[in-house]
C-alpha positions in Angstrom: 42.0 -60.7 -5.7 43.4 -58.1 -3.3 40.1 -56.1 -3.5 38.2 -59.3 -2.6 40.5 -59.8 0.5 40.1 -56.1 1.5 36.3 -56.3 1.3 36.3 -59.6 3.2 38.4 -58.1 6.0 36.1 -55.0 6.1 33.1 -57.3 6.3 34.6 -59.1 9.3 35.6 -55.8 11.0 32.4 -53.7 11.4 34.3 -50.7 12.8 36.6 -50.5 9.7 33.6 -51.0 7.4 31.8 -48.1 9.1 34.9 -45.8 8.7 35.2 -46.7 5.0 31.5 -45.9 4.5 32.0 -42.5 6.2 35.0 -41.8 4.0 33.0 -42.7 0.9 30.2 -40.5 2.0 32.5 -37.5 2.6 34.2 -38.0 -0.8 30.7 -38.1 -2.4 29.6 -34.9 -0.7 32.8 -33.2 -1.7 32.4 -34.2 -5.3 28.8 -32.9 -5.3 29.9 -29.6 -3.6 32.6 -29.0 -6.3 30.2 -29.9 -9.0 27.6 -27.4 -7.7 30.3 -24.7 -7.3 31.3 -25.1 -10.9 27.6 -24.9 -12.0 27.2 -21.7 -10.0 30.2 -20.1 -11.7 28.9 -21.0 -15.1 25.4 -19.9 -14.4 26.5 -16.7 -12.9 28.6 -15.8 -15.9 25.8 -16.6 -18.3 23.5 -14.4 -16.2 26.0 -11.6 -16.6 25.7 -11.6 -20.4 22.0 -12.1 -20.3 21.6 -9.1 -17.9 23.6 -6.9 -20.3 21.4 -8.1 -23.1 18.1 -7.0 -21.4 19.0 -4.2 -18.9 20.3 -0.8 -19.6 22.0 1.2 -16.7 21.6 4.4 -18.7 17.9 4.4 -17.8 18.8 5.6 -14.3 19.9 8.9 -15.8 17.2 9.5 -18.4 14.6 12.1 -17.7 16.7 14.1 -15.2 16.2 17.8 -15.0 18.5 19.4 -16.2 19.2 16.5 -18.6 22.7 15.0 -18.5 24.8 14.9 -21.6 26.2 11.7 -23.2 29.6 12.5 -21.8 28.3 13.0 -18.3 26.4 9.7 -18.4 29.5 7.9 -19.6 31.7 9.5 -16.9 29.3 8.3 -14.3 28.9 4.7 -15.6 32.4 3.9 -16.9 34.2 4.0 -13.4 31.4 1.6 -12.2 32.0 -0.8 -15.1 28.5 -0.2 -16.3 29.1 1.8 -19.5 28.0 0.1 -22.8 30.8 2.1 -24.6 33.3 -0.3 -23.2 33.5 -3.7 -25.0 31.5 -6.4 -23.4 34.5 -8.7 -22.9 36.4 -6.0 -21.1 33.4 -5.3 -18.9 33.1 -9.0 -18.2 36.8 -9.4 -17.2 36.7 -6.3 -15.0 33.6 -7.8 -13.2 34.9 -11.3 -13.0 38.5 -10.4 -11.9 37.1 -8.1 -9.1 35.1 -11.0 -7.7 37.9 -13.5 -8.2 40.7 -11.4 -6.5 38.8 -9.1 -4.2 35.3 -10.6 -3.8 33.9 -7.3 -5.0 30.6 -7.7 -6.8 30.6 -4.2 -8.0 28.3 -1.2 -7.4 24.9 -0.1 -8.6 24.4 2.6 -11.3 24.0 5.1 -8.5 27.2 4.0 -6.7 25.8 1.8 -3.9 27.9 -1.3 -2.9 26.3 -4.6 -4.0 28.4 -6.5 -1.3 26.9 -4.3 1.4 23.3 -4.7 0.1 23.6 -8.5 -0.1 25.4 -8.8 3.2 22.6 -6.8 5.0 19.5 -8.1 3.2 20.3 -11.8 3.2 20.2 -11.7 7.1 16.9 -9.8 7.0 15.4 -12.4 4.7 16.9 -15.2 6.8 15.1 -14.0 9.9 11.8 -14.2 8.1 12.3 -17.1 5.7 14.0 -19.7 7.8 11.6 -19.5 10.7 8.6 -19.6 8.3 10.0 -22.5 6.4 10.6 -24.6 9.5 7.1 -23.8 10.8 5.3 -24.6 7.5 7.3 -27.8 7.1 6.6 -29.0 10.6 2.9 -28.1 10.3 2.6 -29.7 6.9 4.3 -32.9 7.9 2.3 -33.1 11.1 -1.0 -32.6 9.4 0.0 -35.1 6.6 0.7 -37.8 9.1 -2.4 -37.0 11.2 -4.8 -37.0 8.2 -3.2 -40.0 6.5 -3.6 -42.2 9.6 -7.3 -41.2 9.6 -8.0 -41.5 6.0 -11.6 -40.4 5.0 -12.5 -39.7 8.6 -13.9 -36.4 9.7 -10.4 -35.1 10.8 -9.0 -36.0 7.4 -11.8 -34.2 5.5 -11.6 -31.1 7.6 -7.8 -31.0 7.2 -8.0 -31.4 3.5 -10.7 -28.7 3.1 -8.7 -26.3 5.2 -5.5 -26.8 3.2 -7.3 -26.4 -0.1 -8.7 -23.1 1.1 -5.4 -21.8 2.4 -3.5 -23.0 -0.7 -5.8 -20.9 -2.9 -5.5 -17.7 -0.8 -3.2 -15.1 -2.5 -0.4 -14.0 -0.3 -1.5 -10.3 -0.7 -5.0 -11.2 0.6 -3.6 -13.2 3.5 -1.1 -10.5 4.4 -3.5 -7.7 4.3 -6.1 -9.7 6.2 -3.6 -10.4 8.9 -2.5 -6.7 9.1 -6.1 -5.6 9.5 -6.7 -8.2 12.3 -3.4 -7.1 14.0 -4.4 -3.4 13.9 -7.8 -4.3 15.3 -6.2 -6.3 18.1 -3.8 -3.4 18.9 -6.6 -1.0 19.1 -8.7 -3.3 21.2 -6.1 -3.8 23.9 -4.9 -0.2 23.7 -1.2 -1.0 23.1 1.0 -2.2 20.2 1.3 -6.0 20.4 2.3 -6.5 16.8 4.2 -4.3 14.3 2.7 -4.3 10.8 5.8 -2.9 9.0 9.5 -3.1 9.3 11.9 -5.7 10.6 13.0 -4.0 13.8 12.5 -0.8 15.8 15.3 1.8 16.2 16.9 2.5 19.5 16.0 -0.9 21.2 18.9 -2.2 23.3 19.4 -5.3 25.5 18.9 -9.0 24.8 15.3 -9.5 25.9 14.0 -6.1 24.6 15.6 -6.8 21.2 14.2 -10.4 21.2 10.7 -9.2 22.1 10.9 -6.5 19.4 12.0 -9.0 16.8 9.1 -11.3 17.7 6.6 -8.4 17.4 7.9 -7.7 13.9 8.3 -11.3 12.8 4.9 -12.7 13.8 2.7 -11.2 11.2 4.7 -11.9 8.0 5.6 -15.4 9.4 1.9 -16.2 9.8 1.2 -15.0 6.3 3.9 -17.2 4.8 2.9 -20.3 6.8 -0.8 -20.0 6.0 -0.2 -20.0 2.2 2.8 -22.4 2.2 2.1 -25.3 4.5 -0.6 -27.0 2.4 1.8 -28.2 -0.3 3.8 -30.1 2.3 0.6 -31.4 3.9 -0.8 -32.9 0.7 2.6 -34.4 -0.4 3.2 -36.0 3.0 -0.3 -37.4 3.1 -0.2 -39.0 -0.3 3.3 -40.4 0.2 2.4 -41.8 3.6 -0.8 -43.4 2.3 1.3 -45.2 -0.4 3.6 -46.6 2.3 1.0 -47.5 4.9 -0.3 -50.4 2.8 3.2 -51.5 1.8 4.3 -55.1 2.6 7.0 -54.1 5.1 4.4 -52.1 7.1 1.9 -55.0 7.1 4.8 -57.2 8.3 5.6 -54.9 11.1 2.0 -54.9 12.2 1.8 -58.7 12.0 4.8 -58.8 14.4 2.7 -56.9 17.0 3.2 -53.2 16.3 0.1 -51.0 16.5 -0.8 -49.0 13.4 0.6 -45.7 14.8 3.9 -47.5 15.8 4.2 -49.0 12.4 3.6 -45.6 10.8 6.1 -43.8 13.0 8.9 -46.4 12.8 8.6 -47.6 9.2 6.2 -45.8 6.8 7.0 -42.3 8.0 10.8 -42.6 7.4 10.4 -43.7 3.8 7.7 -41.1 3.0 9.8 -38.3 4.5 12.5 -38.6 1.9 10.7 -36.8 -1.0 9.4 -34.2 1.4 12.9 -33.5 2.7 14.1 -33.1 -0.8 11.3 -30.8 -1.8 11.9 -28.6 1.3 15.6 -28.4 0.7 15.2 -27.3 -2.9 12.5 -24.8 -1.9 14.8 -22.7 0.2 16.2 -20.5 -2.6 12.8 -19.9 -4.1 11.5 -18.8 -0.7 14.4 -16.5 -0.1 14.2 -14.6 -3.4 10.5 -15.2 -4.0 9.0 -13.6 -0.9 8.7 -10.3 -2.8 5.1 -9.5 -2.1 5.4 -10.4 1.6 8.5 -8.1 2.0 6.8 -5.3 0.2 3.6 -5.4 2.2 5.4 -5.7 5.6 8.2 -3.3 4.5 11.0 -5.8 5.0 14.2 -4.9 3.1 15.1 -8.5 2.3 16.5 -10.3 -0.8 13.1 -10.5 -2.5 12.5 -6.8 -2.4 16.1 -6.2 -3.4 15.8 -8.5 -6.4 12.8 -6.5 -7.7 14.6 -3.2 -7.1 17.7 -4.3 -9.0 15.6 -5.2 -12.1 13.6 -1.9 -11.9 16.8 0.1 -11.7 18.7 -1.9 -14.3 21.3 -2.7 -11.6 23.2 -5.4 -13.5 25.7 -6.1 -10.8 22.9 -6.4 -8.3 20.9 -8.8 -10.5 23.9 -11.0 -11.1 24.8 -11.1 -7.4 21.2 -12.0 -6.5 21.3 -14.8 -9.1 24.6 -16.1 -7.7 23.1 -16.0 -4.2 20.1 -18.0 -5.4 22.5 -20.5 -7.0 24.4 -20.9 -3.8 21.2 -21.6 -1.9 20.2 -24.2 -4.5 23.6 -25.9 -4.0 23.1 -25.9 -0.2 19.6 -27.3 -0.7 20.9 -30.1 -2.9 23.6 -31.0 -0.4 21.1 -30.9 2.5 18.8 -33.1 0.4 21.6 -35.7 -0.1 22.4 -35.6 3.6 18.7 -36.1 4.5 18.3 -39.0 2.1 21.3 -40.7 3.7 20.0 -40.1 7.2 16.5 -41.3 6.4 17.2 -44.3 4.2 19.4 -47.0 5.6 19.6 -48.6 2.1 21.6 -45.6 0.9 24.0 -45.8 3.8 24.6 -49.5 3.1 25.1 -48.9 -0.7 
């Protein structure tokens, strides 16, 4: 009875109802955040045991000349919590407690700090990945809307053919082709417009010189990622929009006097953007740690290259930290997906 009276009062008072909806949304996002954090902790701990099952830090000291004795190898690995002579549960507690109490993710078999590597490389990857993700998303959505509103016309066929070609281009081929074109352009104009390797030049100071230098380094790898990555968003947006263009609510909007383009922008596009926003949000961790070939070709010391290096060097602490970083990005993507759905779909806000 009291619940009925409370809901009745809330329905009469729109401001109070809006505040209650905001409170419910915040509580929902907090629950989701806590749930994802718990999943990250569990997945990271599982990764720790799996890494110890498949990787061997001793490999970093095999084949040295002069060769190291067993005692020397143990003396090098044991202080770094990487010696298999210590029981696995003791290794796990040393690793977990150092993260829990000091936020220390350990060191590599050669003594390098994992915290420092992650702290540096994630920003290097962010410079490349975030800009490329935004560009490929905007380009894919824009082409999807443009081609869907011109279904089977010349623009639609050209757009689809172009996306099919770019989708099937290997990132190595795209990157090397762009590098050759950039070198040819630099030689043609007689000055260096684009840098083909590295994330920044040494000794550059000042806001605008640093900005220009960053753009000169960012342009080529960004173009490579966008070329091979936008087509998936294009085809997804096109197919979803085509499904919604012929929906009853869009036909009703057109019957009320809206043009086709107005009905698409105000009604069909909003609904079709929801799966696209979800896909883009969940693709962020994969792009961060998956741009391995791009970072190798353009000599960017980002997370993708670091992930490959940690596996090659049997760097267990680095592998686990990279997995935890990917899990954190997945959680952020999931939360951003929830927020995007709420923002794009009024039915979710009402419910």
